[in-house]
C-alpha positions as CSV (number, residue, x, y, z in Angstrom):
1,M,111.0,-82.2,-83.4
2,I,110.0,-79.2,-85.4
3,E,112.4,-77.8,-88.0
4,W,111.8,-74.2,-89.0
5,D,110.7,-73.9,-92.6
6,D,109.9,-70.8,-94.7
7,K,106.3,-72.1,-94.9
8,Y,106.0,-71.0,-91.2
9,S,107.1,-67.4,-92.0
10,V,104.6,-64.6,-91.7
11,G,107.0,-62.3,-93.4
12,I,107.5,-60.1,-90.4
13,S,110.9,-60.8,-88.9
14,V,110.1,-59.7,-85.3
15,I,107.3,-62.3,-85.2
16,D,109.1,-64.9,-87.2
17,E,112.0,-64.7,-84.7
18,E,109.6,-65.2,-81.8
19,H,108.0,-68.2,-83.6
20,K,111.5,-69.7,-84.1
21,E,112.2,-69.3,-80.4
22,F,108.8,-70.8,-79.5
23,I,109.7,-73.8,-81.7
24,N,113.2,-74.1,-80.1
25,I,111.6,-74.2,-76.6
26,I,109.1,-76.9,-77.7
27,N,112.0,-78.9,-79.3
28,M,113.9,-78.5,-76.0
29,A,110.9,-80.0,-74.2
30,I,110.7,-82.9,-76.6
31,V,114.4,-83.6,-76.2
32,T,114.1,-83.4,-72.4
33,K,111.2,-85.9,-72.4
34,E,112.9,-88.3,-74.8
35,H,116.4,-88.3,-73.3
36,N,116.0,-88.2,-69.5
37,D,112.3,-88.2,-68.7
38,N,113.1,-86.2,-65.6
39,P,109.8,-84.7,-64.4
40,E,111.4,-81.7,-62.8
41,E,113.2,-80.8,-66.1
42,I,110.0,-81.4,-68.1
43,R,108.1,-79.0,-65.7
44,E,110.9,-76.4,-66.1
45,V,110.8,-76.5,-69.9
46,L,107.0,-76.4,-70.0
47,H,107.0,-73.5,-67.6
48,K,109.5,-71.7,-69.8
49,M,107.4,-72.4,-72.9
50,V,104.2,-71.0,-71.3
51,K,106.1,-67.9,-70.1
52,Y,107.6,-67.3,-73.6
53,A,104.2,-67.9,-75.2
54,L,102.6,-65.2,-73.1
55,T,105.4,-62.8,-74.1
56,H,105.0,-63.7,-77.7
57,F,101.2,-63.4,-77.6
58,A,101.6,-59.9,-76.0
59,T,103.8,-58.9,-79.0
60,E,101.2,-60.0,-81.5
61,E,98.3,-58.5,-79.6
62,T,100.0,-55.2,-79.2
63,Y,100.4,-54.9,-83.0
64,M,96.8,-56.1,-83.5
65,I,95.5,-53.3,-81.2
66,K,97.8,-50.7,-82.6
67,F,96.8,-51.5,-86.1
68,N,93.1,-52.0,-85.3
69,F,93.1,-55.6,-86.7
70,S,89.5,-56.7,-87.1
71,G,90.2,-60.3,-86.0
72,C,92.0,-59.3,-82.8
73,Q,89.5,-60.7,-80.3
74,L,89.2,-64.1,-82.0
75,H,92.9,-64.3,-82.3
76,R,93.3,-63.3,-78.6
77,N,90.7,-66.0,-77.7
78,E,92.9,-68.6,-79.3
79,H,95.9,-67.4,-77.3
80,L,93.9,-67.5,-74.1
81,D,92.6,-71.0,-74.9
82,F,96.2,-72.2,-75.5
83,A,97.4,-70.6,-72.3
84,D,94.6,-72.2,-70.3
85,K,95.2,-75.7,-71.7
86,A,98.9,-75.4,-71.4
87,V,98.7,-74.4,-67.7
88,A,96.2,-77.1,-67.0
89,N,98.5,-79.7,-68.5
90,I,101.5,-78.4,-66.7
91,N,99.6,-78.7,-63.5
92,K,98.9,-82.3,-64.3
93,V,102.7,-82.9,-64.6
94,I,103.3,-80.9,-61.3
95,N,100.7,-83.1,-59.6
96,G,102.6,-86.2,-60.7
97,D,100.9,-87.2,-63.9
98,Y,104.0,-87.6,-66.0
99,Q,102.3,-89.9,-68.4
100,V,100.6,-86.9,-70.1
101,A,103.9,-85.4,-71.1
102,N,103.9,-86.9,-74.5
103,E,100.3,-85.9,-75.1
104,I,101.1,-82.3,-74.0
105,L,104.1,-82.1,-76.3
106,E,102.1,-83.3,-79.3
107,Y,99.3,-80.8,-78.5
108,L,101.9,-78.0,-78.2
109,K,103.5,-78.9,-81.6
110,Q,100.2,-79.2,-83.4
111,W,98.7,-76.1,-81.9
112,L,101.7,-73.9,-82.7
113,L,102.1,-75.1,-86.3
114,N,98.3,-74.8,-87.0
115,H,98.2,-71.4,-85.3
116,I,101.2,-70.0,-87.3
117,Q,100.0,-71.4,-90.6
118,G,96.3,-70.5,-90.1
119,T,95.4,-67.9,-87.6
120,D,98.6,-65.8,-87.7
121,R,98.3,-65.5,-91.5
122,K,95.1,-63.5,-91.1
123,Y,96.9,-60.4,-89.7
124,I,99.7,-60.3,-92.3
125,D,97.9,-57.9,-94.7
126,C,96.8,-55.6,-91.8
127,F,100.3,-55.5,-90.4
128,N,101.9,-54.9,-93.8
129,E,99.4,-52.1,-94.6
130,N,100.3,-50.4,-91.4
131,G,104.0,-50.5,-92.1
132,L,105.2,-53.7,-90.3
133,Y,107.1,-55.8,-92.7
134,N,110.5,-57.3,-93.6
135,A,112.8,-55.1,-95.6
136,G,115.3,-57.7,-96.9
137,L,118.8,-56.9,-98.0
138,N,118.9,-60.5,-99.1
139,K,117.1,-63.7,-98.2
140,D,119.6,-64.4,-95.4
141,L,119.6,-61.0,-93.8
142,Q,116.2,-59.4,-93.2
143,I,115.8,-56.2,-91.3
144,F,112.6,-55.3,-89.5
145,R,111.5,-51.7,-89.9
146,F,108.4,-49.5,-90.3
147,K,107.8,-47.9,-93.7
148,S,107.6,-44.5,-92.0
149,Y,111.3,-44.7,-91.0
150,P,113.9,-44.0,-93.6
151,P,115.8,-47.0,-95.0
């Protein structure tokens, strides 16, 4: 299981919230595998995870393009590689290879945490410089806004 920690935060609440949901879905897949090992449920959760990942990747990539982030293509390539591998592994499960489920889940966990803590950190300055940041009222309540909008 993955527990959200501030070390995973990129300091941009819209993206942090999506990362938290991504983690929740991966945790859901882990629980499904550990508790009932039902291949159909595992496929459903993995499908949900890939669908959510694509939505999340679109969010990040939209901001990268909008803000002309210099590392956009390399970042996008990581997203595409993840999607390709995730779909290939889900296809293995669909085709009856349920033994790979643990391997898939470990790959997903490690990829996500490494991506958040490494690759995603590279766009923080660019996004902040273009007005995308957290405007915190306090540590527990952070509001997403653009600098160009009045507080």
